[in-house]
C-alpha positions, 0 to 999 in steps of 0.5 A: 351139866344140869338137865330138867325134864318136865319138872312140876311143883305144886302147892295148895292153890298154886302151881308155880312150875307146871312143866319145866324142861331145860339144860344148863351147861357148864360155865353158863351164867343164867339170870332168871327174871320175871314177875313176882310169883312165877316160880323163879325161887321155886326153880332154884330150890327144886334144883338144890332139892330144898323143895322136892318136885312133884313131877319130872326129873332133874339130872346133875352130871348124868346122875338123877338127883330126884331119884329116891336112891340119890345121896342128897347131902352129897349133891348139895355139896356140889351146889352153893346157895346164896339166899336173899336173907343171908342165913348166917349163924349169929353166934359164930364169928365170920370166919367160923361161919365160913369154916363150918361146912368144910369141916363138918361136911368135907372133913377138912382140918380146921387149919385148911378151912381157916386158910381157905376162909381167909382167902375167900374173905380177901376175895370178897374184900372183907378180910378185916372182918374175920373176927366180927359177928354178923350183927356187926356187919352191914347188909351188903357185907353180910351178903358178901360173907354168905357168898364166901361161905358158899364158895368155901365148899368149892361147888360146881354150881352156885345158885343166887336167890335174889341176892340184893333184894333185901339190901339198901340200894347203896349196898347193891353195887358191892354185892353185884361187883363180887358176883361179876368177879365170880362170873369171870372164874367159869363157875356155873351160876343161876341168879334170880334177880329183879335188877335188869341191867345187872342181868343183862351185863353179867349173864350169857343166858336169860330165863324169863319165867311166866305161865308156870315155866321158862316162857322164853330162853335166850341171850341177853341181846335177844331177851332185852332187845328182840324178845320173841314172845308177848309176855317177855316184851311186856315185862322188859318194856315195863308195859302195863296191859289191859285186855278185854273181849267184845262179843256182842253189839250189846256189850256194856259200853259204859262199864268198858270205858270205866275200866279203861279209866280205872286202868289209866288211874292205877298206872298213872297214865296222864289224863290227856293220854287217858282221854285219847285212849277212851276217844280212840276206843269209842270211835274205832269200836263204836262208830267204825267196827261194830256197825260194819262187822257181820260177826262183832267178836273183838279182842282189845288190848291197851298197852302203856309203857312206863318207860316212855309214856306211850300207849298202844291200842290193838284190836283184833278180829277174824272178821276184819278180812280187809282194812275197815278204815277204808271207806269209814265215816269221814268224821269218825276217821278224822276224830280217830286220826286226831287221837292216834299218832299212827294207825296200821292194819295187817291181817285182821288187826288194827294197831293205834299209837296213842298221842 
């Protein structure tokens, strides 16, 4: 088991890990997902001590591996690491790459290392490449060799850092197939990946990383179909979000409408949908809410789904103690209903589904 307690990692101008605490149980297969730059690879490198945390503690089987007294090389023998860039030794044959660590670090005989290496090459489907050099292999074949090399140390845990991100799309499947087979062996695995379907089918847990840590931890079913938190939902549903605040009746309306138009342009929102978003915003905020609210402090969020081409606008205000559309100007209300396919109100929040 691996336990992290308040792990923190700081670089100049960025803190990818602010406060990470979690437990990874024996046999867990955890896919780590999230936007770029949210600390996914940093988390793996801290667990493997390739990066030293700037705060907090990490335990492996009750031993604190972040302690100054820890034998780091010995710890790393228990953790295999597969990098996105393969990191094979170009001057060594494939079998020599696999044999190197068991002979040098574990004291295995060359014959023992060779026999185990051949077994692993058969496991990843590349026994015929035993005497080839890395430059003679495709990207997918190199990554399968990198997996075999990690397995040669018989680690308790295997960490995969975006193992398919450097591959041609035609080669992704062969690497994923090897990892799927490996998942059936009971090995504890953590996989940083942008392949959502793969993460959903291979894992028993998902870490969604954002905001400096593990933002949401759950089963694939929960994360992919019932995410509990907004950022997870937006990431899974591929939502593009525009948020802004209106704190005065004298806010810059032209600049806000221009920002909506720029948001639509960047996210390839159709001109038809963009026009209706702007129309709904103008009628709801300018014509209905601002004239009737005593304290016009609003937060507005526009979410556009790449998956289905739908947009949702949400307007929140503590001043909306009742539905402001009740008794609204009939013309403005008719225009608003023409732009939105559905309008719902609940506890200070109006939500509009844009046609």
